[in-house]
Structures are given as structure tokens and as C-alpha cells.
N, C-alpha and C positions, 0 to 999 in steps of 0.2 A: 296553273291558270295562265292562259295566253294574255298577251298585252291587251288585245281587244276586249277580252272578258274583264280584265282588271279595270280598263277604262269605263266599261259599262257599269261595273259595280261602283266605281267612284262617282259616276254620274248619278246613280241612284242615291248614294249617300249625300251627295251635294244637294239633290232635290229635297231629301228628307230633312236634313239638318242645316241647310244653308252653307255656303262656302264662298271663299274668295274667288273660286274658279267657276262660280255659277254662270258668269257671263264671258268666260274665257273661250277662246277658239279651240277647236280640237287639237291643234298643234301645241298650244299652251298647256292644255290638259295632259297631253302625252309627255311633254317636257317635265311637268310637275310630278307625274307618276314615276318617270325615270329617275328624277332627283330623289323622290321618296325611297325608291328601291336602292339607290346608291347609298343613301343615308342608313338604311336598314342593314346593308352589307357592312358598312363601316362600323355600325354599332355592334353587330355580331362579332366582328374581328376584335374590337376592343374588349367585349365581354369574354371572349375566348382567351385573350391575353391576360385579362384580369384574373380569370380562373387559375391560370398557370402561375401568376405572380400577383397575389393579393395586395402587395405593398404599392402597386401602381395607384391605388385610390384608397386612402384611409377614411373611415367613417365612424361617427359617434353621435349619440343623442346629446352628449355633453357640449361644453363650450370651448374645450381645448383638447389637445393630445399631449399626454405627459411625455416630456423629452423632445418635443417639437415646438416650433414657434410659427405663427402665422406671418407670412411675408406680404401677403396681399389678399384682400377680400375680392372675390370675383362675382359676387351677387347672390341674392336669394333666389333659389330655384323652386319650382313647384311643378309636379307632374300628376296627371290623372289617367286612370285606365278604367274601362268598364267591360265586364264580361256578363254573359247571360246564361241562365239555366235552360236546358232543353225544355220545350213546351210540355213534353210528356212527363217530366219529372214530378210535377204536381198532380198529374192525373194518376200516376202509378201509386204514389204514396201521399196521402193527404195530410198526415200529421208528422211531427218530428220523430220519426223512427230512426234507428241507427243508420239505416241505408241513406236516408235523406240528410242526416247530420253529416255523414261522410261526404256526400255530394256537395253540400253547402260549404263544408270546410275546405275541400279541394278547390272549389271555385274561388273562395276568399283568398287562399294561398296563391292561386294563379294570378288573380287581379293585383295582389300586392307585389308579386314578383315582376309583373309587367311594368307597373309604375316604378318600382325600385330600379330595374334595369334602365329605364328611360332617365331617371334622375342621375344615375351613375354616368351615363353617356353625355347628358347635358353638361354635367360638371366637367367632364373630360373636354368637351367642345369649348368650354369657357376657359380652358387652360389650367384647371384646378387639379390638385392631386390629393385633396381632402374635402370632406363635407362635414360640417358641424351642425349641431342643433337639429338633428333629423327627427321628423314627426310623421307618423302614419295616421291616417283617418280612413276607416273602412265604413261604407254605408250601403244600404239597400235602396234601390230605385224601383219604381213600378215595373210590372211585367217580368219579374224574375231577374232583373239586372242587379249586379253588384258593382260598386265603384270603390276605388281606392285613390287616395290623394297622398302624395309623399312630398314633404318640403324639407329644405335644408339650405345651409349657407355654404356655397362653394368657396374654397380657399386654396391658396398656394401655401404650402408649408415646407419647412426645412428642418432637418434633425439638428438639435443642439449638440455641441461637442460635449464630451464627458466633463470637462472642466466647467463649462457653462451650466450643465445640469447640476453639478455638485455645488456650485456657487448659489444657484437659484434655490436649492434645497437646504442651504445653510449648513452643509456638512463640515465645512472647514472653519466654522466660527465667523463666517462673513455673511453680510446681508446685502442684497442688491437693491439699490435705490436708483431707478431709471437706468442710466448706463454707468453710473459710478459705483464703485465697490468700497464699502467701509469695513475695515478689519477690526474685529473686537479683540481686546486683550483678554487672554485666558486667566 
């Protein structure tokens, strides 16, 4: 897609859904589109690096990572994505046959993946290397659209030393109270 075609498409979306750029000059729209493209390239580079080294961003639906401690909370993040079914999908198959179920399932997985990738990148942009309390919501919208919302708390985390892990797990007969350690007599 050429830059001109992309600008036209963005203009159509701005008209349909409203936008901060509705009253922007053509130059401002072009700059916004170029910034969007650069961000997408940076996101793809981060996702590629993450695929090679998953430890760049730890994730959990829980409230902590065993063996790690939160050093800073970077904020609650929420991302949304929407994808649509082709118009002919309902015309071809009118009830939930296996074919349509597979189509719906693949669309749901796609919309979840889009929202998930955006959440990972937003956490990275916030300077986080972990996301806690992750929650997915998938929903149907009118006209064959599927949406997914993913939320989580972006955090900076660091790995505990083996001694700190042992102390926090009470392996040596010690219990940790705040930053003080009390040793129990055996």
C-alpha cells in the first residue's frame, strides 16, 4: 500500500469513527501515519526479539513471579483489538458447522494475539520487563466483528538471589519480617 493509499484509508476511518486528526492538515496526517508506521516497526522488532528471548518480558495472570521481586509498578495497561469475519462467511454457512466453528475460532485467536502483542509492546514502552494480573475478555460485536481486550499491570522486576529466595521460603529456619531476619532456634 502506498503512502497516499494509506492516508486515504486513514481519512476514511477518521470520518467513520472520529479521530484526533479529523481537523488536521494533510502534513499533520502524513506525520501521524509515518509515526504509526515507525511504531509498528519498533513493535515488530521487539516481538521478534521476545520470540528469541522470552525472558525479556515475563507474564502471569497471578500477582507475583516466584523468585522475582517487583521493583517498580509502571501502570495498569489495557489494549483492545477488533477483527471481522468476511461478509460471505455467514452466507456460505448459516449455522455452527465445523467449518464455521473453525473460522470463528481462528478469528478469536487472531484478535487475542493482536491485543496480546500490543499489551507486550506497551509494557516494553513503559520500561517494564513483567506484566502481572493479566486478564483477557473476548466479545462479539455487530456485523461479524470480534473484539478482545487484554489488561495487566506493567512492572519492573528483578530476580532474587538464591539466599534471598531461601530465606523467603523459610528453608533455613528463618522468617523474613520486612527487611529484618529472625533466626529460629532448632
